[in-house]
C-alpha positions in Angstrom: 62.3 32.5 -29.5 62.2 32.6 -33.0 59.0 33.5 -34.6 58.1 33.5 -38.5 55.5 36.1 -39.9 54.9 34.7 -43.2 52.1 37.0 -45.1 50.7 37.1 -48.8 48.6 40.4 -49.7 47.1 41.7 -52.5 45.6 44.6 -51.5 48.0 45.5 -48.7 45.3 44.6 -46.0 46.7 41.5 -44.6 50.2 43.2 -45.1 48.7 45.7 -42.9 48.1 43.1 -40.2 51.5 41.4 -40.7 53.3 44.6 -39.8 51.4 45.0 -36.7 52.5 41.9 -36.0 55.9 41.8 -36.5 55.8 45.1 -34.3 54.4 43.6 -31.8 56.8 40.2 -31.7 59.7 43.0 -32.4 58.6 45.2 -29.2 58.7 42.3 -26.9 62.3 41.3 -27.8 61.1 38.1 -30.3 63.6 37.1 -32.8 61.4 37.4 -35.8 61.5 36.2 -39.7 59.3 38.5 -41.4 58.4 37.9 -45.2 56.0 37.4 -48.2 55.0 34.2 -49.0 56.7 34.5 -52.8 60.3 35.0 -51.1 60.4 33.3 -47.9 62.5 30.2 -47.2 60.7 27.6 -46.0 63.1 25.7 -44.1 64.2 28.3 -42.1 60.3 29.1 -41.2 59.8 25.2 -40.1 62.6 25.7 -38.1 61.0 28.7 -35.8 59.4 28.0 -32.5 56.0 29.7 -33.9 55.0 30.2 -36.9 52.2 32.7 -38.4 50.7 32.9 -41.5 48.6 35.6 -43.1 46.3 35.1 -46.2 43.4 37.4 -47.4 40.3 35.2 -48.8 40.1 35.2 -52.3 37.2 34.3 -54.9 34.8 31.4 -53.4 37.2 32.2 -49.8 40.3 30.4 -50.7 44.0 31.2 -49.6 46.2 33.5 -52.2 47.7 31.6 -54.3 51.4 32.0 -53.1 50.2 31.1 -50.0 48.4 28.0 -50.7 52.0 27.5 -52.7 53.9 28.5 -49.8 51.6 26.5 -47.3 51.4 23.2 -49.3 55.2 23.3 -49.4 55.7 23.4 -45.5 52.1 21.3 -44.8 54.2 17.9 -43.9 56.6 19.9 -41.4 54.1 21.3 -39.1 52.9 18.0 -36.9 53.8 19.5 -33.5 54.3 22.7 -34.7 53.0 25.8 -33.1 51.1 27.5 -35.8 48.6 31.0 -36.3 46.9 32.3 -38.9 45.3 35.2 -39.8 43.9 37.5 -42.9 41.7 39.8 -44.2 38.4 39.3 -46.1 35.8 41.4 -48.0 32.8 39.9 -48.1 32.2 35.9 -46.6 31.8 35.0 -43.2 35.8 33.3 -42.6 35.7 29.9 -44.4 38.8 30.2 -45.3 40.6 30.3 -42.0 37.8 28.1 -40.6 39.3 25.5 -43.7 43.5 26.4 -43.0 42.3 25.7 -39.6 41.4 22.5 -40.3 43.9 21.7 -42.4 46.5 22.8 -39.6 44.7 20.5 -37.6 44.8 17.4 -40.2 48.9 18.5 -40.3 48.9 17.6 -36.8 50.1 21.7 -36.0 49.1 23.2 -32.1 47.0 26.1 -32.5 49.4 29.4 -31.1 46.2 31.4 -31.2 42.5 31.6 -32.5 41.9 32.5 -36.2 42.1 36.1 -36.6 40.4 38.0 -39.4 40.1 41.4 -40.2 37.2 43.1 -42.9 39.1 45.1 -45.1 41.9 48.0 -44.5 42.4 47.4 -40.8 41.7 50.4 -38.4 43.1 51.4 -35.4 41.1 49.4 -33.2 42.3 46.3 -35.7 45.8 46.9 -36.0 45.6 47.3 -31.8 43.7 44.2 -31.9 46.5 42.6 -34.5 49.2 43.0 -31.4 47.7 41.7 -29.2 46.8 38.8 -31.0 50.3 38.4 -32.0 51.4 38.4 -28.1 49.1 36.0 -27.2 50.3 33.8 -29.8 54.2 33.3 -28.7 52.8 32.8 -25.1 
């Protein structure tokens, strides 16, 4: 199975989540495309069996700019695609992930897993949760 893990990170928290997700997928023997939203090939990502996207909550609980640009660029190609989303936040209650989840549904994407969010820096239990989430997303 081919899996894309694409993320944006400003403080390193979402990057830590993405690294844990990537590690779990590699340990499961998956073929993973791993990269940042500002440097990933959209066509290669949409060609994957499962797409996992990560973004921190920014400003008034919105996607980070490079992820917004990346996501907007692939949104029209997600109908029927299995997609999961994850990210970190400082304040708020996860509205950015709920809004993103709604956008995915409107694009026709199939949910790979419930959205995963971590408050601030992922602790050891959060890293383990990211790994378990990754494995569940590819089932």
